[in-house]
Each structure stands twice: as structure tokens, then as C-alpha cells.
C-alpha positions as CSV (number, residue, x, y, z in Angstrom):
1,M,-0.2,0.1,0.1
2,R,0.7,3.5,-0.4
3,L,-0.4,6.6,1.7
4,P,-1.7,9.4,-0.1
5,Y,0.7,12.2,0.8
6,P,5.0,12.1,0.6
7,V,6.6,10.0,3.0
8,Y,10.5,11.1,4.3
9,S,12.5,9.6,6.6
10,S,14.2,11.6,9.4
11,D,16.6,8.8,10.3
12,S,18.0,6.6,8.3
13,H,21.4,5.4,8.4
14,V,24.4,4.9,5.7
15,I,26.3,1.9,6.4
16,E,30.7,3.2,6.0
17,P,32.6,0.8,3.7
18,P,34.9,-0.7,4.9
19,D,38.2,1.4,4.2
20,L,36.5,4.6,4.8
21,W,38.7,5.5,7.8
22,T,42.2,3.2,6.5
23,S,42.1,5.0,3.2
24,R,40.8,9.0,3.6
25,M,42.5,9.5,7.6
26,D,45.7,12.0,8.4
27,A,48.1,9.6,8.0
28,R,49.2,10.2,11.7
29,W,46.1,8.3,12.7
30,R,46.0,5.5,10.0
31,G,47.0,3.2,12.2
32,L,44.4,3.6,14.9
33,A,41.8,4.0,12.4
34,P,38.0,2.1,12.6
35,R,39.1,-1.1,10.6
36,V,36.8,-4.1,9.6
37,V,38.8,-7.3,11.8
38,S,37.5,-10.8,10.7
39,L,37.0,-13.3,13.6
40,E,36.0,-16.7,13.6
41,D,32.4,-16.5,13.0
42,T,31.5,-12.9,12.3
43,D,33.5,-9.6,11.2
44,I,33.4,-6.6,13.8
45,W,34.8,-2.8,13.5
46,V,37.1,-2.2,15.5
47,V,39.4,1.4,17.0
48,D,42.6,2.7,18.3
49,S,44.4,0.0,20.1
50,D,41.8,-2.8,18.5
51,I,38.8,-1.5,21.3
52,R,35.7,-3.2,19.6
53,L,33.4,-0.1,17.9
54,A,30.5,-2.2,16.1
55,V,29.0,-5.0,14.9
56,V,28.4,-5.7,11.5
57,G,24.9,-7.9,11.2
58,I,22.4,-5.4,12.7
59,Q,23.4,-2.9,10.8
60,D,22.7,-4.1,7.4
61,Q,19.0,-6.7,7.9
62,A,16.4,-4.7,7.2
63,G,13.3,-6.4,6.5
64,F,14.3,-9.5,8.2
65,R,11.9,-8.6,11.7
66,F,8.9,-9.2,8.6
67,E,10.5,-12.7,6.9
68,G,12.4,-14.0,10.0
69,P,13.0,-12.1,13.3
70,G,15.1,-15.5,14.1
71,K,17.0,-14.0,11.0
72,I,18.1,-11.2,13.1
73,S,22.2,-11.3,14.3
74,K,25.3,-9.2,15.4
75,K,27.3,-11.5,13.8
76,S,27.8,-11.3,9.7
77,R,30.6,-10.8,7.3
78,M,31.2,-7.6,5.1
79,D,30.9,-9.2,2.0
80,Q,27.9,-10.9,2.9
81,L,25.3,-7.8,3.5
82,Q,21.9,-8.5,3.4
83,H,21.7,-5.3,1.0
84,G,25.5,-5.6,-0.9
85,E,26.7,-2.1,-1.2
86,A,23.9,-0.2,-1.1
87,G,24.9,1.1,2.0
88,W,27.2,3.2,0.9
89,T,26.4,3.5,-2.5
90,P,24.2,6.1,-3.5
91,E,22.3,5.2,-6.1
92,L,21.4,1.8,-4.9
93,Y,20.6,3.5,-1.7
94,M,18.3,5.4,-3.2
95,A,16.5,2.2,-5.1
96,G,15.8,0.8,-1.4
97,L,14.0,4.0,-0.1
98,R,11.9,3.5,-3.3
99,E,10.8,0.3,-2.4
100,D,9.8,1.5,0.9
101,G,7.8,4.5,-0.1
102,V,10.1,7.0,0.7
103,S,10.8,10.4,-0.8
104,G,14.1,11.3,1.1
105,A,16.3,10.0,4.2
106,L,18.2,12.4,6.8
107,L,21.2,10.2,6.6
108,Y,23.1,9.2,10.5
109,P,26.0,7.0,10.5
110,S,25.6,3.4,11.8
111,T,29.6,3.0,12.8
112,A,30.8,6.4,13.1
113,V,28.0,7.3,15.8
114,Q,29.3,4.5,18.4
115,A,32.2,6.2,18.2
116,Y,31.6,8.8,20.9
117,R,31.5,6.1,23.9
118,C,34.7,4.3,22.5
119,I,37.6,6.9,22.0
120,E,37.7,10.7,22.5
121,G,39.9,13.9,22.2
122,P,41.8,14.2,18.4
123,L,41.6,10.8,17.5
124,L,37.3,11.3,17.9
125,A,37.4,14.6,16.4
126,A,39.7,13.1,13.2
127,L,37.7,10.1,12.9
128,A,34.4,12.8,12.8
129,H,35.9,14.8,10.3
130,T,37.1,12.5,8.1
131,Y,33.0,10.7,8.4
132,N,31.6,14.3,7.6
133,D,33.7,14.6,4.4
134,W,32.1,11.5,2.9
135,I,29.0,11.5,4.0
136,L,29.4,14.8,1.9
137,E,30.1,13.1,-1.0
138,F,27.5,10.4,-0.3
139,C,24.7,13.0,0.0
140,A,25.8,14.9,-3.0
141,A,24.4,12.5,-5.5
142,D,21.0,13.4,-4.6
143,P,21.2,16.2,-2.4
144,G,17.4,16.9,-2.9
145,R,16.6,13.4,-1.0
146,L,19.7,12.4,0.5
147,K,21.0,15.0,3.7
148,A,23.7,14.7,5.9
149,V,24.0,14.6,9.8
150,A,27.5,16.0,10.4
151,M,29.2,14.5,13.3
152,I,30.7,16.6,15.9
153,T,33.2,16.1,19.1
154,V,32.9,18.5,21.9
155,D,35.8,17.3,23.6
156,D,37.6,20.4,22.7
157,P,34.4,23.2,22.0
158,A,36.4,25.3,19.9
159,G,37.5,22.9,17.4
160,G,33.8,21.4,17.6
161,V,32.4,25.3,16.7
162,A,34.6,24.8,14.1
163,E,33.0,21.9,12.3
164,M,29.8,22.8,13.4
165,Y,30.5,26.0,10.9
166,R,32.7,24.1,8.1
167,M,29.9,21.6,8.1
168,A,26.8,23.8,7.7
169,G,29.1,26.1,5.0
170,N,29.4,22.6,3.0
171,G,25.8,21.5,2.9
172,A,25.1,19.6,6.1
173,A,21.1,19.6,7.3
174,A,22.0,18.9,10.8
175,L,24.3,18.4,13.8
176,M,24.8,15.7,15.7
177,L,26.2,15.7,19.4
178,P,26.7,13.5,21.5
179,V,24.0,13.1,23.9
180,F,25.6,13.7,27.1
181,P,29.4,15.7,26.6
182,R,32.5,14.2,28.3
183,Y,31.9,12.8,32.0
184,P,31.6,14.6,34.4
185,T,30.7,17.6,32.4
186,T,26.9,18.8,31.4
187,Y,25.7,21.1,28.8
188,D,24.9,23.6,31.1
189,Q,28.8,24.2,31.9
190,P,30.0,27.5,30.7
191,E,32.7,25.0,28.4
192,Y,29.2,24.4,25.9
193,A,28.5,27.6,25.7
194,P,30.0,28.4,22.8
195,V,28.7,25.5,21.2
196,W,24.9,26.5,21.8
197,A,26.0,30.1,20.9
198,A,27.1,28.6,17.8
199,A,24.2,26.5,17.3
200,A,21.6,29.6,17.3
201,D,23.6,31.2,15.0
202,I,24.2,29.2,12.6
203,G,20.6,28.0,12.8
204,L,21.1,24.2,11.7
205,P,19.2,22.0,13.9
206,I,20.9,19.9,16.6
207,V,20.2,16.6,17.1
208,F,21.3,13.7,20.1
209,H,20.7,10.4,18.7
210,L,20.8,7.1,19.8
211,G,23.7,5.4,21.1
212,S,25.7,8.5,21.0
213,N,26.5,8.8,25.0
214,Q,30.0,9.8,25.7
215,R,32.0,6.6,27.7
216,G,32.1,7.4,31.2
217,R,29.0,7.1,33.4
218,H,26.8,8.1,31.0
219,G,28.2,5.1,28.4
220,E,25.6,2.6,27.2
221,P,26.4,-1.1,27.8
222,P,26.2,-3.6,25.0
223,L,22.4,-3.6,23.5
224,D,20.5,-6.2,25.8
225,L,16.1,-6.2,25.8
226,I,16.1,-4.4,29.1
227,V,18.9,-1.4,27.7
228,H,16.6,-0.8,24.5
229,A,13.1,-1.0,26.7
230,T,14.9,1.4,28.7
231,K,16.8,3.4,25.7
232,D,15.6,7.1,26.8
233,V,16.7,7.2,30.2
234,H,19.9,9.4,29.3
235,I,18.2,12.0,26.9
236,Q,15.8,12.7,28.9
237,R,18.7,13.5,31.6
238,S,19.9,15.5,28.7
239,I,17.2,17.0,27.4
240,G,15.7,18.0,31.1
241,I,19.5,19.9,31.7
242,L,19.1,22.2,28.6
243,V,14.9,23.1,29.4
244,L,16.0,23.9,33.3
245,S,19.1,25.6,32.8
246,G,17.3,27.9,30.5
247,L,19.1,27.3,27.1
248,F,15.6,27.6,24.9
249,G,14.8,30.9,26.7
250,R,18.4,32.6,26.1
251,Y,18.2,31.0,22.2
252,P,14.1,31.0,21.4
253,R,14.6,29.5,17.9
254,L,17.0,27.0,18.4
255,R,15.6,23.4,17.5
256,V,17.7,20.2,19.6
257,G,16.3,16.7,18.3
258,A,16.1,13.5,20.3
259,I,15.9,10.9,17.8
260,E,15.4,7.3,17.7
261,F,14.1,6.9,21.3
262,G,10.9,7.0,20.3
263,A,8.9,10.1,21.2
264,S,6.0,9.0,24.0
265,W,8.4,9.6,27.0
266,A,8.9,13.2,26.3
267,G,4.9,13.8,27.4
268,P,5.4,12.5,31.1
269,L,8.8,14.4,31.4
270,M,6.7,17.9,30.3
271,H,5.5,17.4,32.9
272,R,7.5,15.9,35.8
273,L,9.8,19.1,34.9
274,D,7.0,21.9,35.3
275,T,6.2,20.2,38.2
276,L,9.7,20.4,39.6
277,Y,10.1,23.9,38.8
278,A,7.1,25.2,40.1
279,R,7.9,23.4,44.0
280,H,11.9,24.1,43.6
281,H,12.3,26.8,41.1
282,R,14.5,28.5,43.8
283,L,17.0,26.3,43.5
284,L,17.7,26.6,39.7
285,D,19.9,29.3,38.6
286,Y,17.4,30.1,35.4
287,R,13.9,31.8,36.2
288,F,11.3,31.1,33.6
289,P,9.5,34.0,32.3
290,A,6.3,35.1,33.8
291,G,3.7,33.3,32.4
292,E,6.2,30.7,30.9
293,S,6.9,27.1,32.1
294,P,9.6,24.5,31.3
295,S,6.7,22.6,28.8
296,D,6.3,25.4,27.4
297,H,9.8,25.5,26.3
298,F,10.5,22.3,26.1
299,R,7.5,22.2,23.0
300,R,8.9,25.2,21.2
301,G,12.9,23.7,21.4
302,V,12.3,20.1,21.3
303,F,11.2,18.2,18.5
304,L,11.5,14.4,18.2
305,G,12.2,11.5,15.8
306,F,10.2,7.8,16.3
307,Q,10.1,5.3,14.1
308,D,7.5,2.6,15.6
309,D,5.9,4.4,18.5
310,R,2.0,4.2,18.4
311,A,2.0,5.6,22.6
312,C,2.7,9.7,21.1
313,I,0.0,9.6,18.8
314,P,-2.9,10.0,21.3
315,I,-0.6,12.9,22.9
316,R,0.6,14.3,19.6
317,H,-0.7,17.8,21.2
318,V,1.1,17.7,24.1
319,L,3.7,16.9,22.6
320,G,3.5,19.4,19.6
321,V,2.0,17.9,16.2
322,G,5.0,19.9,14.5
323,N,7.6,18.8,16.7
324,L,7.2,14.7,15.9
325,Q,9.2,13.4,13.3
326,W,9.0,9.5,11.2
327,G,12.1,7.7,10.3
328,N,12.3,4.1,8.9
329,D,15.9,3.6,10.1
330,F,16.7,1.8,7.0
331,P,19.0,-0.7,7.0
332,H,19.5,-1.7,10.4
333,A,17.1,-4.6,11.8
334,E,14.6,-2.7,13.0
335,S,13.9,-0.8,10.2
336,T,10.4,-0.5,8.8
337,Y,11.4,-1.1,5.7
338,P,9.7,-2.4,3.1
339,R,6.3,-1.8,5.5
340,S,6.9,1.5,6.2
341,H,3.5,2.8,4.4
342,E,1.7,0.1,6.8
343,F,3.2,1.1,10.1
344,L,2.3,5.1,9.2
345,A,-1.0,3.5,8.2
346,A,-1.4,1.8,11.6
347,H,0.0,4.9,13.8
348,F,-2.5,7.4,11.7
349,A,-5.9,5.3,11.7
350,H,-7.5,7.9,13.6
351,V,-5.6,11.3,13.1
352,P,-6.5,13.9,10.6
353,R,-5.0,13.6,7.2
354,E,-2.8,17.0,7.7
355,E,-1.8,16.2,11.1
356,A,-0.5,12.4,9.4
357,A,1.0,14.2,6.4
358,A,3.0,16.3,9.1
359,I,4.7,13.3,10.9
360,A,4.8,11.2,7.7
361,G,7.0,14.2,5.9
362,G,5.9,17.2,5.8
363,N,7.8,18.5,8.4
364,A,10.8,16.7,7.9
365,V,10.7,18.9,4.1
366,A,10.2,21.9,6.5
367,M,13.3,21.6,9.3
368,Y,15.9,19.4,6.1
369,G,15.2,21.4,2.7
370,F,14.5,18.0,0.7
371,A,13.2,18.1,-2.3
372,A,9.6,17.8,-3.5
373,A,8.0,14.4,-4.0
374,R,7.6,13.0,-7.2
375,P,4.7,11.1,-8.8
376,A,6.4,7.8,-8.6
377,D,6.8,8.1,-5.0
378,L,3.3,7.8,-4.4
379,S,2.4,5.2,-6.1
380,P,2.8,1.5,-5.1
381,A,5.7,-0.3,-5.3
382,G,6.0,-2.2,-8.7
383,A,2.8,0.4,-10.6
């Protein structure tokens, strides 16, 4: 089936080619660069002195959840990927989006995002710089439909700010920061003030993606079922800090996104922030203007990316319809590909068409500047 309005993904992923960093990173980092290592029963990504960085399997198993969930595995070989080289070949990637009825996609990394919790400092910055150059080249193949998210590191805030301006000037559509900076710091501390001032000046959305915590106390443990069920724990704390510190009061046009955490968690958090402020505002440095509450600032400044979260739809007006963005997570194992339209139809069964169209793609088009959908995008696959 195909919905009668265009669908755009605000959260899809490339798969980095196996030689991305070993062939492109500056020579002084080449020996520490991310690389694929073959073990007895699987390939894995490692970085630095053989620090385990990422698995290969689940990065490219879109469709397995429908074909047979038992096929989903962290183990695989780079030369046996489900979608072959589509993860790093723009033309093949676009073919996958068309199969899913998706008119354009905002692209996050698969392996690079996990480096936040493995390494730090100059090596992390060099890794991000190399990835950023490559993703811009990838998206240049179809700039109206493929939009790049730049990976920004903030261990050196000044260096992070420079990369923010560089990538904004070169066409990035959004700037990704780690959910938390390096422990024990938090984003309300003075050393990160230049980062937020630059974000407001540049005007691109800032995004926090699942799995991007920096290592330390806030680092996420290896994925298992209970971790996945509570994946919004860290993002709630980080967003709460931003709201209560007055960030959106100082920069009212700043937009910050929480991506792939679902969205239904945000309603209860907004209520708790309001309650906390009403009872304990004397303990906080920031005072909200008269008539404004933390939830008002949340609703004005925070947008939410979800994939499969029906619980967020009944509270869409609490969250703000304009703050909800859907993503298909292609080509990861959790992806709704190739049944994204079916998923969205089920989510929007009792939602007015105008609101459904905004959440399914209109909000993403407005924020990231996608090209208009083509007639073929509204036709059933194969028609």
C-alpha cells in the first residue's frame, strides 16, 4: 500500500564502507583508524588499539523483522550484507528508499556514531572529520533527497564549533552532538556555552541520536533487551538539563532533536519538569519568564524522532504535532522497511490527514529542505 501523501525519513543510516577511515584519515591516525577485523564467526569494527567499536550484522538486516526475526544477528561478514553495497552506494541506497515508498532521508552514520562511547579527544575528532567529508560526497549524488547529518565532537569545544561552521557551510542539514559530553561535564556548564551560541547562530537543528553517549558513567552498556526498553533514560536527563538551564529562553529559535528514542516518553517528562520547577524553582539558577513553564520551552525547542511508537500519537498535541518526525531506520534490523507505509497507516488510523502528513514527512521537509516528492513516490511499488 501507499499513503496518499509523501513520506520522508528523518532517521535513516548509511553503512560506512570498510576502507572509509583506513584510506582517508590523516596519516598520523591511520594505524588507529576504524577498521574491519575478521574473527572466526563474524566481522567486527575496531578502533584505536583494537577497541571493539561496532558489529556488522544488525546494521544491514532491514526486512528481517518481517521475513523471520530469528534471522536477526549481530554476526555477519562485510561481503555478505543483506543489501550488498547499498549502504555506501547512493544509487543503490535510493533504490531501497523507493522500495519503501520514502521520498528522501536524513542520513546518520551506523559505525561512526558508536565512536562517541569508545574513544575521545583528537582521535574522535579526526574520525568525525573524515566521516563528515565522506557523507557530504555521498549526499551530493542526490542532494534534494539525501541529507547529511554532520558528526560533531565537543571534547574540545572550540574545535567542535569550527567543525559546526565548516559543515554548515558545506551543506550539512543537521549537526549531531553526543547525548552527554565527556563525564562528568554536562551541557549547562560554561565551557559549552560557545557550542550553543554557535548552534543558534548557524541555525541548523542540533540532534542527539540513540547510542551517542560519551564513555564514562553515562556510557550505554552493550545492547540487550532491558537496555533497549529503557533507551530514553539518558536523553531525558540531557534534554531536561537543557530546558531547566534556560537554553531555549536564551536562544528561542534553537531546535534540538532526540532521535530514535521514540517520543512518548516526552509527555511525562514535560509534566515532571513543570512540577519540579513549581516546587523547587528557588534551587535553580534560571527563572522562566512570567506565564512560561519548562514544558513551554520544551515544546518550542525540542523535536522528537520516532520509528514505531503508537503511544506518542494520542499525546501528539501535548508534544506538538510540528515536533514529531518519523524515520524508517533503514537499513538497520529494526527498520520498518519495506512496510513503512503500513506502519504509518496503523499509527495514523484516527489522525486527521493534515496532521498525519506532517508527521510522516512534512515536518522533515520543512526542517531539512527536501525536494518535493515525485509522482512515482505516491504509487504502489512496481506500479
